[in-house]
C-alpha positions in Angstrom: -15.9 -8.1 -11.4 -18.9 -7.2 -9.3 -19.4 -10.9 -8.4 -15.7 -11.1 -7.3 -16.1 -8.0 -5.1 -19.3 -9.4 -3.7 -17.6 -12.7 -2.8 -14.7 -10.8 -1.2 -17.2 -8.7 0.7 -18.9 -11.8 2.1 -15.5 -13.2 3.0 -14.6 -10.1 4.9 -17.9 -10.2 6.7 -17.2 -13.8 7.7 -13.8 -12.8 9.0 -15.3 -10.0 11.0 -17.9 -12.5 12.4 -15.0 -14.8 13.4 -13.4 -12.0 15.3 -16.6 -11.1 17.0 -17.1 -14.8 18.1 -13.5 -14.9 19.4 -14.2 -11.8 21.5 -17.4 -13.3 22.8 -15.6 -16.5 23.8 -12.8 -14.4 25.4 -15.3 -12.5 27.5 -16.9 -15.8 28.5 -13.5 -17.1 29.6 -13.3 -19.9 27.0 -9.7 -19.2 25.9 -9.2 -22.2 23.6 -12.4 -21.4 21.6 -11.4 -17.8 21.4 -8.0 -18.7 20.1 -9.5 -21.1 17.6 -11.9 -18.5 16.2 -9.2 -15.8 16.2 -6.8 -18.1 14.3 -9.5 -18.9 11.7 -10.4 -15.3 11.2 -6.7 -14.4 10.8 -6.2 -17.2 8.2 -9.3 -16.0 6.3 -8.0 -12.4 6.4 -4.7 -13.5 5.0 -6.5 -15.4 2.2 -8.6 -12.4 1.3 -5.6 -10.0 1.4 -3.7 -12.0 -1.2 -6.8 -12.7 -3.4 -6.0 -11.8 -7.1 -9.3 -10.0 -7.5 -8.3 -7.6 -4.7 -4.7 -7.2 -5.8 -5.8 -5.9 -9.2 -7.4 -2.9 -7.4 -4.0 -1.9 -5.9 -2.5 -0.9 -9.3 -3.1 2.5 -10.6 -2.8 3.8 -14.2 0.4 5.7 -15.1 -1.5 9.0 -15.6 -2.7 8.8 -12.0 0.8 8.1 -10.7 2.1 11.1 -12.5 -0.7 13.3 -11.2 0.3 12.3 -7.7 4.1 12.3 -7.9 4.8 15.4 -10.0 3.4 17.9 -7.5 5.5 16.1 -4.8 8.8 15.8 -6.6 8.8 18.8 -8.9 9.4 21.4 -6.1 12.4 19.3 -4.9 13.7 18.2 -8.3 13.7 21.5 -10.1 16.1 23.4 -7.7 18.4 20.3 -7.7 18.5 20.3 -11.4 19.2 24.0 -11.6 21.9 23.7 -9.0 23.5 20.8 -10.9 23.5 22.8 -14.1 25.1 25.8 -12.4 27.8 23.5 -10.9 28.4 22.0 -14.4 28.8 25.5 -15.9 31.2 26.5 -13.2 33.2 23.3 -13.7 33.4 24.0 -17.4 34.6 27.6 -16.8 37.3 26.4 -14.5 38.4 23.7 -17.0 38.6 26.3 -19.8 40.7 28.7 -17.6 43.1 25.9 -16.6 43.7 24.9 -20.2 
C-alpha cells in the first residue's frame, strides 16, 4: 500500500510540474506549449483521480459513518418521530370515537 501511495505521490508531483511548466510557457507568451503542458497535466490528474489505489481511501467503515451521521440526524429525526407517534395516537383516538 505504501508503494502505491508513493507512486501516486510522484504522479501528483509530475502533474504539478506540468502545471508549473504551462504557467512558465504562458508567461513567456508561448501559448501552444502552455496549452500542451496544461492538457497533459489535466490528463494526468484525471488518471490519478480515478486510480483504484486512491479510490479505496475514499470509503469509510460503517462505525465511522455512524459516528458522523448520528449527531447530525438524531436532533432532527427524534422530534419528527415523536410528532409522528403523537399524530398516530390522535388518529387512533378519532377512529375509536367515530366507530
